[in-house]
C-alpha positions in Angstrom: 0.4 -0.2 -0.2 1.3 3.5 -1.0 0.9 6.6 1.6 -2.7 7.1 0.7 -3.4 10.5 -1.4 -5.9 12.7 -2.8 -5.9 12.4 -6.4 -8.0 13.4 -9.3 -8.7 11.6 -13.0 -9.9 13.7 -15.5 -12.3 11.5 -18.3 -14.5 9.2 -17.4 -13.9 7.1 -20.2 -12.8 2.9 -20.2 -9.2 3.6 -19.2 -10.3 6.3 -16.5 -12.7 4.1 -15.0 -10.2 1.5 -14.3 -7.3 3.5 -13.5 -9.6 4.9 -10.8 -10.2 1.2 -9.4 -6.4 0.7 -9.4 -5.7 3.6 -7.5 -9.0 3.5 -5.3 -7.3 0.1 -4.3 -4.3 1.5 -4.0 -5.3 3.5 -0.8 -6.0 6.7 -2.6 -8.9 8.9 -2.1 -10.2 9.2 -6.2 -12.4 12.1 -7.9 -13.2 11.7 -11.6 -14.3 15.0 -13.5 -16.2 14.8 -17.1 -17.5 17.5 -18.9 -19.9 15.2 -20.3 -23.3 13.9 -18.4 -23.2 10.2 -16.9 -23.2 7.7 -19.6 -25.1 5.5 -17.9 -28.2 8.2 -17.9 -28.1 8.8 -21.7 -28.3 7.4 -25.3 -25.1 7.2 -27.5 -25.8 9.0 -30.4 -24.4 6.7 -33.7 -20.5 7.6 -33.3 -19.3 4.3 -32.1 -17.2 1.4 -32.7 -17.6 -1.6 -31.1 -14.8 -2.6 -29.1 -12.5 -5.6 -29.0 -11.2 -6.7 -25.7 -7.5 -8.6 -26.2 -4.9 -10.1 -24.1 -3.6 -6.8 -23.2 -6.9 -5.6 -21.7 -8.0 -9.1 -20.1 -4.3 -8.7 -17.9 -5.2 -5.3 -16.6 -9.1 -6.5 -15.8 -7.8 -9.6 -14.0 -5.0 -8.1 -12.4 -7.7 -6.7 -10.6 -10.4 -9.2 -10.5 -13.2 -7.7 -13.2 -12.5 -9.9 -15.8 -14.8 -12.2 -15.2 -17.7 -9.1 -14.8 -16.5 -8.4 -18.5 -16.6 -11.4 -19.8 -20.6 -11.8 -19.6 -21.1 -8.5 -21.8 -18.7 -9.3 -24.4 -19.3 -12.0 -27.6 -16.1 -14.5 -28.1 -15.2 -13.5 -32.0 -12.5 -16.0 -33.5 -12.1 -15.3 -37.0 -13.0 -12.5 -40.0 -15.6 -13.7 -42.4 -14.4 -11.7 -45.6 -17.8 -10.9 -47.8 -16.4 -11.0 -51.3 -18.5 -8.6 -53.8 -20.1 -11.5 -55.2 -21.3 -11.9 -51.7 -19.3 -15.2 -51.3 -18.0 -15.7 -47.9 -14.5 -16.4 -46.8 -13.0 -17.3 -43.2 -9.7 -16.2 -41.7 -9.1 -17.4 -38.1 -7.2 -15.3 -35.8 -5.5 -17.4 -34.1 -4.8 -21.0 -32.7 -8.0 -23.1 -31.6 -10.0 -21.5 -28.4 -8.2 -17.9 -29.5 -10.7 -15.2 -29.3 -10.8 -11.5 -29.4 -14.4 -10.2 -27.7 -16.5 -7.6 -29.1 -18.2 -5.2 -27.0 -20.0 -2.5 -27.3 -18.5 0.4 -25.8 -21.8 2.2 -24.4 -22.3 -1.0 -22.5 -18.6 -1.6 -21.2 -18.4 2.0 -20.1 -21.5 1.9 -18.4 -19.9 -1.7 -16.1 -17.2 0.3 -15.7 -18.3 3.5 -13.9 -20.6 1.3 -12.0 -17.6 -0.9 -10.9 -15.5 2.2 -10.2 -18.4 3.3 -7.7 -18.5 0.1 -5.9 -15.3 0.4 -5.5 -15.5 3.6 -4.2 -14.6 6.3 -6.6 -16.2 9.3 -6.4 -17.7 10.8 -10.4 -18.2 14.3 -11.1 -20.0 14.8 -14.3 -21.1 18.0 -16.4 -17.9 19.6 -14.7 -15.9 21.6 -17.1 -12.1 21.1 -16.8 -10.7 24.9 -18.3 -6.9 24.5 -17.4 -4.1 22.7 -14.9 -1.7 24.3 -12.8 0.8 21.5 -13.2 3.4 22.8 -10.4 0.3 22.2 -7.6 -1.9 19.8 -9.4 -4.7 22.2 -9.4 -7.5 21.7 -11.8 -9.6 25.5 -12.7 -13.0 24.1 -12.9 -16.4 26.2 -14.2 -19.2 26.6 -16.2 -18.0 28.1 -19.1 -14.2 29.2 -20.6 -14.4 32.8 -20.3 -16.3 32.5 -16.7 -15.4 32.6 -12.6 -13.5 29.3 -12.2 -13.3 26.9 -8.9 -9.6 25.8 -8.0 -9.6 22.2 -6.9 -6.1 21.1 -5.6 -5.6 17.7 -5.5 -1.6 15.5 -5.2 -2.1 13.9 -7.8 -3.7 14.6 -11.5 -4.0 11.9 -14.9 -5.1 13.0 -17.5 -7.5 10.4 -18.9 -9.5 13.1 -21.4 -9.1 11.4 -24.7 -7.1 12.8 -28.2 -8.3 16.5 -27.8 -6.8 16.7 -23.6 -7.2 19.4 -21.6 -4.9 18.2 -19.7 -2.4 17.2 -22.3 -3.6 21.2 -23.4 -1.8 22.8 -20.6 1.3 20.6 -20.5 1.9 21.2 -24.6 2.4 25.3 -23.6 5.8 24.0 -22.1 8.9 24.1 -23.5 10.4 20.7 -24.6 7.0 18.9 -25.2 6.7 17.4 -28.4 3.5 16.7 -29.7 1.8 15.6 -33.2 -1.3 15.4 -35.2 -2.3 13.8 -37.6 -6.0 13.1 -39.6 -5.8 9.9 -42.2 -8.0 10.9 -44.8 -10.3 7.9 -44.3 -13.7 8.6 -41.6 -16.2 6.8 -40.2 -20.3 6.1 -40.0 -22.2 4.0 -37.8 -24.9 1.9 -39.6 -26.5 -1.1 -37.9 -27.7 -4.6 -38.5 -30.9 -5.5 -36.5 -31.6 -8.2 -34.4 -34.0 -11.1 -36.2 -37.4 -11.0 -34.9 -36.9 -13.6 -32.3 -33.7 -12.0 -31.2 -30.7 -13.9 -32.9 -28.2 -12.7 -35.1 -28.5 -11.9 -39.0 -24.9 -13.1 -39.2 -22.5 -15.4 -37.7 -22.1 -14.0 -34.5 -18.8 -15.3 -34.0 -17.2 -13.6 -36.5 -16.1 -10.0 -37.3 -17.8 -9.1 -40.7 -15.5 -7.2 -43.0 -16.4 -6.4 -47.1 -13.2 -5.2 -48.0 -13.4 -2.8 -50.9 -9.8 -1.5 -51.3 -10.2 2.3 -50.5 -13.0 1.8 -47.9 -14.8 -0.7 -46.5 -17.6 -2.0 -44.1 -16.9 -3.9 -41.1 -19.6 -5.3 -38.4 -19.2 -6.2 -34.7 -22.3 -8.5 -32.9 -24.1 -7.5 -29.6 -25.6 -9.2 -27.2 -28.7 -7.9 -28.2 -28.6 -9.7 -31.4 -27.8 -6.7 -33.4 -24.1 -6.1 -35.2 -22.7 -2.6 -34.8 -21.4 -1.5 -38.5 -18.9 0.6 -39.3 -18.6 2.1 -42.8 -14.7 3.4 -43.4 -14.0 5.7 -46.5 -12.5 8.8 -47.7 -14.1 11.9 -46.5 -13.6 13.5 -50.3 -13.5 11.6 -53.9 -14.8 9.7 -56.4 -16.3 7.0 -53.6 -16.5 9.0 -50.5 -19.1 10.6 -48.0 -18.9 13.9 -49.9 -20.3 11.8 -52.8 -22.6 10.2 -51.3 -25.3 13.2 -50.9 -28.6 11.4 -51.7 -31.0 8.8 -50.7 -30.9 6.9 -54.9 -27.0 7.5 -54.9 -26.5 5.7 -51.8 -28.8 3.1 -52.3 -27.4 2.3 -55.4 -23.4 2.5 -54.0 -24.7 0.1 -51.2 -26.4 -2.3 -54.4 -22.8 -2.2 -56.4 -20.4 -2.3 -53.5 -22.1 -4.3 -50.6 -25.0 -6.3 -52.4 -25.5 -8.8 -49.4 -26.0 -6.3 -47.0 -29.6 -5.2 -48.3 -31.1 -7.9 -46.8 -29.6 -7.0 -43.5 -29.4 -3.2 -43.1 -33.1 -2.6 -43.2 -32.9 1.4 -42.4 -29.6 2.2 -44.3 -31.0 5.4 -45.7 -32.1 6.4 -42.4 -29.0 5.6 -40.1 -26.5 6.9 -43.1 -27.8 10.6 -43.0 -29.0 10.7 -39.7 -25.3 9.3 -38.0 -22.4 12.0 -38.3 -19.2 11.7 -40.2 -16.6 11.2 -37.6 -12.8 11.6 -38.3 -10.0 9.8 -37.2 -6.6 11.1 -35.8 -3.2 9.5 -34.7 -1.6 12.1 -31.8 1.8 11.3 -30.3 3.4 13.4 -27.7 6.1 13.4 -25.1 6.9 13.2 -22.3 3.8 12.2 -20.9 4.1 13.3 -17.4 4.9 16.7 -15.1 7.4 15.8 -12.2 5.6 13.7 -9.5 2.3 15.8 -10.2 0.6 15.0 -13.4 0.4 12.2 -16.0 -1.4 11.1 -19.1 -2.6 7.8 -19.9 -4.4 6.4 -22.6 -5.7 8.4 -25.8 -4.6 11.5 -24.1 -1.2 10.6 -24.6 -1.3 8.3 -27.6 -4.3 8.3 -29.8 -4.5 5.6 -32.9 -6.8 4.7 -35.4 -8.6 2.1 -34.6 -8.1 -1.0 -37.4 -6.4 -3.2 -35.1 -8.8 -2.9 -31.9 -5.8 -1.8 -29.7 -7.1 1.9 -28.5 -8.7 0.5 -25.4 -5.9 -2.8 -25.1 -3.1 -0.2 -25.1 -4.8 2.1 -22.8 -5.7 -0.8 -20.7 -1.9 -2.2 -21.0 -0.8 1.4 -19.6 -2.2 0.9 -16.3 -0.9 -2.7 -16.0 3.1 -1.3 -16.1 1.6 2.2 -14.1 0.7 -0.3 -11.5 3.5 -2.6 -12.0 5.8 1.0 -11.2 3.4 1.7 -7.9 4.2 -1.4 -6.5 8.3 -0.9 -8.0 9.0 2.4 -6.4 6.4 2.5 -3.8 5.9 6.4 -2.6 8.2 7.6 -5.2 5.9 9.0 -7.5 8.5 10.9 -9.8 10.1 7.4 -10.3 7.3 5.9 -11.2 6.0 8.5 -13.7 9.7 8.5 -15.2 9.6 4.5 -15.4 5.9 4.7 -16.7 6.4 7.4 -19.9 9.7 5.6 -20.9 8.4 1.9 -20.8 5.3 2.9 -22.3 6.6 6.0 -24.9 7.7 3.2 -27.7 5.5 0.7 -27.4 2.4 3.1 -28.3 4.3 4.6 -31.2 4.4 0.9 -32.8 1.0 0.0 -31.9 0.2 3.5 -33.7 2.2 2.6 -36.5 0.2 -1.1 -36.2 -2.5 0.4 -36.8 -2.6 2.5 -39.6 -1.2 -0.3 -41.4 -3.8 -2.8 -40.6 -5.9 -0.5 -42.5 -4.5 -1.9 -45.5 -4.4 -5.4 -44.6 -8.2 -5.1 -43.6 -9.9 -3.2 -46.8 -7.3 -4.7 -49.3 -5.6 -7.2 -48.6 -7.9 -9.5 -46.7 -9.4 -10.0 -50.7 -6.6 -10.1 -52.6 -5.2 -13.9 -53.8 -1.1 -13.4 -53.1 -2.0 -11.7 -49.2 -4.0 -15.1 -48.5 -1.8 -17.7 -50.0 0.8 -15.8 -47.7 -1.7 -16.2 -44.7 -2.1 -20.1 -45.3 1.2 -20.7 -45.7 2.1 -18.6 -41.9 -0.4 -20.3 -41.0 0.8 -23.6 -42.1 4.4 -23.2 -40.7 3.5 -21.9 -37.3 1.3 -24.7 -36.8 4.0 -27.0 -37.2 7.2 -24.6 -35.9 4.6 -22.8 -33.3 8.5 -21.8 -31.7 9.9 -20.6 -35.1 6.8 -18.8 -35.8 4.1 -16.7 -33.7 1.8 -14.7 -36.9 2.3 -11.0 -36.1 -1.5 -10.6 -35.5 -1.2 -13.5 -32.4 1.9 -11.7 -31.3 -0.4 -8.2 -31.2 -3.3 -9.4 -30.2 -2.6 -12.9 -28.1 0.7 -12.1 -26.1 1.4 -9.1 -23.7 5.0 -9.2 -25.1 5.7 -5.7 -26.1 4.4 -4.1 -29.2 7.6 -2.7 -30.0 8.7 -6.3 -30.5 5.9 -7.6 -32.5 6.4 -4.7 -34.9 10.2 -5.8 -35.7 9.5 -9.5 -35.5 6.6 -9.1 -38.3 8.5 -7.2 -40.3 11.4 -9.2 -40.0 8.3 -12.1 -40.9 7.0 -10.2 -43.9 10.7 -10.0 -45.5 11.3 -13.8 -45.8 7.5 -14.1 -46.6 8.0 -12.2 -50.0 10.8 -14.1 -50.6 8.6 -17.5 -50.3 5.9 -16.2 -52.3 8.4 -16.1 -55.4 9.4 -19.6 -55.2 8.4 -21.7 -58.6 5.3 -22.7 -58.3 3.9 -21.5 -55.2 0.7 -21.8 -55.3 0.9 -25.9 -55.6 3.5 -26.4 -53.2 2.7 -23.8 -50.5 2.2 -26.8 -47.7 5.1 -28.4 -49.0 8.3 -29.8 -46.9 10.7 -27.7 -49.4 9.2 -24.0 -48.4 9.0 -25.2 -44.7 12.7 -25.6 -45.3 13.0 -22.8 -47.3 11.6 -20.9 -44.5 13.8 -22.4 -42.0 16.9 -21.6 -44.0 15.7 -17.8 -44.1 14.9 -17.9 -40.4 18.7 -19.3 -39.7 20.3 -16.5 -41.8 18.5 -14.2 -40.0 17.2 -12.2 -43.6 
């Protein structure tokens, strides 16, 4: 147990709520502030992407005894279902038998996490707007408006868990020697919905992440407990096939009929959802340092916002908490040492998953329907099943492991280089599972190509 302190967490999202539980169970008084209303009292507004929990997230939950409570509100997903333009479906399993990611509704999970935090003794303050932070003495400045009168709230520590456009980070950015970059990608997203059948069952395979890959754009669907699927249409903001080009009912329906023909039977409210729900933006944000002395620290999206194409925004944020907790155990009451060790451990890994996430958009939108890519995945799976100590596929390293993201990125690049050599072998399409191919991979691994 550390010496009890009074700690403020800014942001009541998934990372903020879980962090608050960890801090409370470490003996601290914890107050969570959020400028938005209590999510348990509102309905979500059509800008959500379903979450997928993997090993890193489960570890953070299991370490504090919350994993079983969360498993009850998720659905295991063990494969991709690739919907081709001719309406055929091809399945790609994620890992070994029994390995699954879990589909979770963001709204349901966030409400559950807040309930669990309150049960642990965390106090929440919703509709409290933080406008500024005095870093040197961990003081929050709160008020109804940015230019109105502010109240000062003094704490021993402040954690900024207030997302990609963090108010806490905004104050830290005004220091000298604070590095910051923000990059919006040309692709945005819009939420659509596949409702349940009349009997409450799912219209599509419930244990699959469904993808309609079409190159520059794609549709994705993840299952919910109520029999529905949350769908996300990813496409460029501008251009020929873009959100900008889908201006009216006729154009939208013709576009879906041409490019996603098998969705007509399962998305009955396409037009209503498309024009009602907002078009949202995707951003990658990197910064450093993440801490100020022993007073203030950033965590989750506030320190490393990433695009959602690996499903690791939440998992990376939960892993931040795992590492922070390890440092709290290691360094006791030396919070400056805790913060330094935490940010130095997490920064390279946050950068690595940001790069991996952006790359995975290309895999999901284009490569999943490409013959050479599918052949590569077949060869990798065949080889890794036979030589599990020699070859763990990149996706498994990221998703079914807690090894560093930096390691997964480096080894993944190395493995891809080997596979590009293998794919050039004569008659590889016919001999992909032969001993000759296996021997060549083993030779290249030994040579450290």
